[in-house]
C-alpha positions in Angstrom: 87.7 15.7 165.3 89.3 13.8 162.4 90.3 10.2 161.9 91.9 8.2 159.1 91.9 4.6 158.1 94.0 3.0 155.3 93.9 -0.6 153.9 95.3 -2.0 150.7 95.0 1.2 148.6 91.8 2.2 150.1 91.7 5.1 152.6 89.0 6.7 154.7 88.9 10.1 156.4 86.3 10.7 159.0 85.5 14.2 160.3 83.2 14.9 163.2 82.4 18.4 164.3 79.9 20.9 165.7 78.8 24.4 164.8 76.9 27.3 166.4 75.4 30.1 164.5 73.5 33.1 165.7 71.7 35.9 163.9 70.2 38.9 165.8 68.2 41.9 164.6 66.9 44.7 166.9 64.6 46.8 164.8 64.3 50.4 166.0 62.4 51.8 163.0 59.8 54.3 164.2 56.3 53.0 164.0 57.4 49.4 163.6 58.5 48.6 167.1 60.0 45.2 167.7 57.7 43.3 165.3 60.5 42.7 162.8 63.1 42.0 165.4 64.4 38.4 165.9 67.1 36.3 167.5 68.0 33.0 165.8 70.2 30.5 167.5 71.2 27.4 165.6 73.4 24.8 167.3 74.3 21.8 165.1 76.6 18.9 164.5 78.0 17.1 161.4 79.7 14.0 160.3 81.7 13.8 157.1 83.1 10.5 155.7 85.5 10.6 152.7 86.4 7.3 151.0 89.2 6.8 148.5 87.9 3.7 146.9 90.7 3.4 144.3 93.0 5.5 142.2 90.0 6.5 140.1 87.0 6.8 142.5 86.4 8.9 145.6 83.2 9.0 147.6 82.2 11.8 150.0 79.2 11.6 152.3 78.1 13.9 155.0 75.1 14.5 157.3 74.3 17.5 159.4 71.7 18.1 162.1 70.7 21.7 163.1 68.3 22.7 165.8 66.7 26.1 165.0 65.3 27.8 168.1 62.3 29.1 166.1 61.7 26.7 163.2 62.7 23.3 164.6 65.2 20.6 163.7 66.6 20.0 160.2 68.5 17.0 158.8 70.6 17.8 155.7 72.5 14.9 154.1 74.9 15.3 151.1 76.6 12.9 148.7 79.4 13.4 146.2 81.2 11.0 143.9 84.3 11.9 142.0 86.0 9.9 139.2 89.4 10.7 137.7 90.0 8.2 134.9 93.1 10.1 133.8 95.3 13.0 134.7 93.4 15.1 132.3 89.8 14.3 133.1 87.8 14.7 136.3 84.1 13.9 136.7 82.0 14.9 139.7 78.4 14.1 140.6 76.6 15.1 143.8 73.5 16.2 145.5 72.2 17.4 148.8 69.5 19.0 150.9 69.5 22.5 152.5 67.3 25.0 154.3 67.1 28.7 155.0 65.2 30.5 157.7 63.1 33.4 156.4 64.0 37.1 157.2 63.0 40.5 155.8 66.5 40.8 154.3 65.6 40.1 150.7 66.1 42.0 147.5 62.6 43.5 147.4 63.0 45.0 150.9 66.5 46.4 150.2 65.3 48.1 147.0 62.9 50.1 149.1 65.2 50.8 152.0 63.0 48.5 154.2 60.2 51.1 154.1 56.6 49.8 154.3 58.0 46.3 154.8 55.6 44.4 157.1 56.9 41.9 159.6 56.9 38.2 158.6 53.7 36.5 159.5 52.9 32.9 159.2 55.8 31.8 157.1 57.9 28.6 157.1 61.5 27.7 156.3 62.6 27.4 152.6 63.9 23.9 151.9 65.9 22.9 148.8 67.2 19.8 147.1 69.9 20.0 144.4 71.9 17.8 142.2 74.8 18.6 139.8 77.4 17.0 137.5 80.5 18.5 136.1 83.3 17.4 133.8 86.7 19.0 133.7 89.4 18.4 131.0 92.9 19.9 131.1 95.6 19.2 128.5 98.2 20.9 126.3 98.0 21.3 122.6 101.4 22.3 121.5 102.4 25.4 123.3 98.8 26.1 124.3 97.3 25.0 127.6 93.6 24.2 127.4 91.0 23.7 130.1 87.4 22.8 129.4 84.7 22.7 132.0 81.0 21.8 131.7 78.4 21.5 134.4 74.7 20.7 134.7 72.6 21.3 137.7 69.0 21.2 139.0 67.4 22.6 142.2 64.0 22.1 143.7 62.9 24.8 146.2 59.8 24.4 148.4 58.1 27.3 150.3 60.0 30.1 148.5 59.6 33.4 150.2 57.9 35.9 147.9 56.0 39.2 147.9 52.3 39.0 147.8 51.3 40.6 144.5 48.2 42.2 146.2 50.5 44.3 148.3 52.4 46.0 145.5 49.6 48.3 144.5 49.8 50.2 147.8 53.6 49.9 147.9 53.4 47.8 151.1 55.3 44.6 151.2 53.8 41.5 152.8 55.8 38.3 152.5 54.4 34.8 152.3 55.5 31.3 151.1 54.8 30.2 147.6 52.1 27.5 147.4 54.0 25.5 144.8 57.6 24.6 143.9 60.4 26.6 142.4 62.4 24.6 139.9 65.7 25.8 138.5 67.8 24.0 135.9 70.7 25.0 133.8 74.3 24.5 132.8 77.5 26.3 132.2 80.5 25.9 130.0 83.9 27.5 130.2 87.1 27.4 128.1 90.5 28.7 129.3 93.5 29.1 127.1 97.0 30.0 128.0 99.9 30.8 125.6 103.2 32.4 126.6 102.2 35.6 128.4 98.6 35.6 127.3 95.5 34.0 128.9 92.0 34.0 127.7 88.7 32.6 129.0 85.2 32.3 127.6 82.2 31.4 129.7 78.5 30.8 129.2 75.8 30.2 131.7 72.2 29.1 131.1 69.6 29.2 133.9 65.9 28.7 133.6 63.9 29.0 136.8 60.1 28.7 137.2 57.9 29.1 140.1 54.4 27.8 140.8 52.1 29.8 143.1 48.3 29.6 143.5 48.0 27.3 140.5 50.0 29.5 138.1 53.4 28.6 136.8 55.7 31.4 135.6 59.3 32.2 135.0 61.2 33.7 138.0 61.6 37.4 137.5 65.0 39.2 137.4 66.8 36.0 136.4 68.6 36.1 133.0 68.5 32.9 131.1 71.8 33.7 129.3 75.0 35.2 130.6 78.2 35.3 128.5 81.6 36.5 129.4 85.1 36.9 127.9 88.4 37.8 129.6 91.7 38.5 127.8 94.8 39.0 130.0 98.5 39.7 129.3 101.2 39.6 132.0 104.9 39.8 131.7 106.9 39.3 134.9 110.2 40.4 133.4 108.7 43.7 132.2 106.6 44.0 135.4 103.4 44.8 133.6 100.0 43.3 133.0 96.8 44.4 131.4 93.4 42.7 131.1 90.1 43.4 129.3 86.8 41.8 130.2 83.3 41.8 128.6 80.1 40.5 130.0 76.7 40.2 128.4 73.6 39.7 130.4 70.5 38.5 128.5 66.9 39.7 128.9 65.1 39.1 132.2 61.4 38.8 133.0 60.0 41.8 134.8 57.2 41.9 137.3 55.1 45.0 137.9 56.8 47.2 135.4 54.7 49.7 133.5 56.8 49.9 130.4 58.0 46.4 129.5 57.6 42.8 130.5 61.2 41.8 129.7 64.4 43.8 130.1 66.9 44.4 127.3 70.2 42.6 127.2 73.3 44.6 127.9 77.1 44.6 127.8 79.5 45.7 130.5 83.2 46.2 129.7 86.1 46.7 132.0 89.9 47.1 131.8 92.8 46.7 134.3 96.4 47.7 133.9 99.4 47.6 136.2 103.1 48.5 135.9 105.8 47.8 138.5 108.8 49.9 139.4 110.8 48.3 142.2 108.5 47.9 145.1 105.9 50.2 143.7 102.9 49.0 141.7 101.0 51.6 139.7 97.5 50.5 138.6 94.5 51.8 136.8 91.1 50.2 136.8 88.1 51.0 134.5 84.7 49.5 135.2 81.6 49.7 133.0 83.4 51.7 130.3 80.4 51.3 128.0 78.5 53.4 130.6 75.7 50.9 130.7 72.9 52.1 133.1 69.3 51.3 133.6 68.5 55.0 133.4 69.5 54.9 129.8 66.4 52.8 129.1 63.9 54.4 131.4 63.6 56.0 134.8 64.0 53.7 137.8 61.2 55.3 139.8 57.5 56.2 139.1 55.6 59.1 140.7 56.5 62.6 141.6 59.0 63.0 144.5 57.6 66.5 145.2 53.9 65.9 145.6 53.1 62.2 145.5 54.2 58.6 146.4 57.3 57.3 144.7 57.8 53.7 143.8 61.1 52.0 142.7 60.9 49.9 139.6 62.6 46.5 139.3 66.4 46.8 139.0 67.7 44.7 136.2 70.9 46.6 135.1 73.7 48.6 136.7 72.8 51.9 138.4 76.3 53.2 138.4 77.8 54.3 135.1 81.5 54.5 134.1 83.9 54.2 137.0 87.7 54.8 136.6 90.2 54.7 139.5 93.9 54.2 140.0 96.4 54.0 142.8 99.8 52.9 144.0 100.6 49.7 145.9 103.8 49.0 147.9 105.1 45.5 147.9 107.5 44.5 150.7 
């Protein structure tokens, strides 16, 4: 349901609605039975109120109430303020609260194919609070269109679901909640340039996340602090062709329970895309990871002997697939 109100340059839009979500797992894994099975039902309702305070300022507030059939009731408000002092500049600030019900569908379980993953015991819901601010500037400098975007953000996460380190020695995964808080902070910057048939973009992301558990504070594993990317694209509609090249660099990541290293090496991944049109036909070729970057170039991804002993998968921090090239034909009507 939506309603609007306008008075002397000020306008208000009110949205009221409801939501129903359901998640159901029936686990038929031999030897596990139904212990990992669950059925979540979450009815909820929300109210969103958007105020256009003036030509410059807009305020958006929302509240949501969810009733989880297993974990109880959750109230999650959000607030966002946007300022547009000129046609070229936009500033946004906001924050909110969220929650996530725990399940066995996490990265550590998927890496092991859900083998030796014990059912969730006495765990509680993860709750998060976040805040962010971003500034966007768009203008033209001669024949070049320039867009700049910067953003800062922080997130506080309570009761993070993690693997009990004591369980890793036997390659059996028991999950529990962290006793302390997970704190992530970071920022990103992006530059986009456009000139004639050429477009280019550069982006950088910094994220530093720490977790406190049982009195110890440490950096969250498998989380690169630095990520950098570049994309160069050329497209000519008259000639019916386009080609693009992209490069992404992922910085070192902290590793847990790795016999060879405590931090991963940084790596580049390069891709290319080309397309040519003839009438209604579009011929394209796509190359991914042309540098053939693979974790197996640094070390094996498993320990143990598959023939006569237990095998354990090591933390995955880089691509497992190597160079991939494919092409095809599209028909446009």
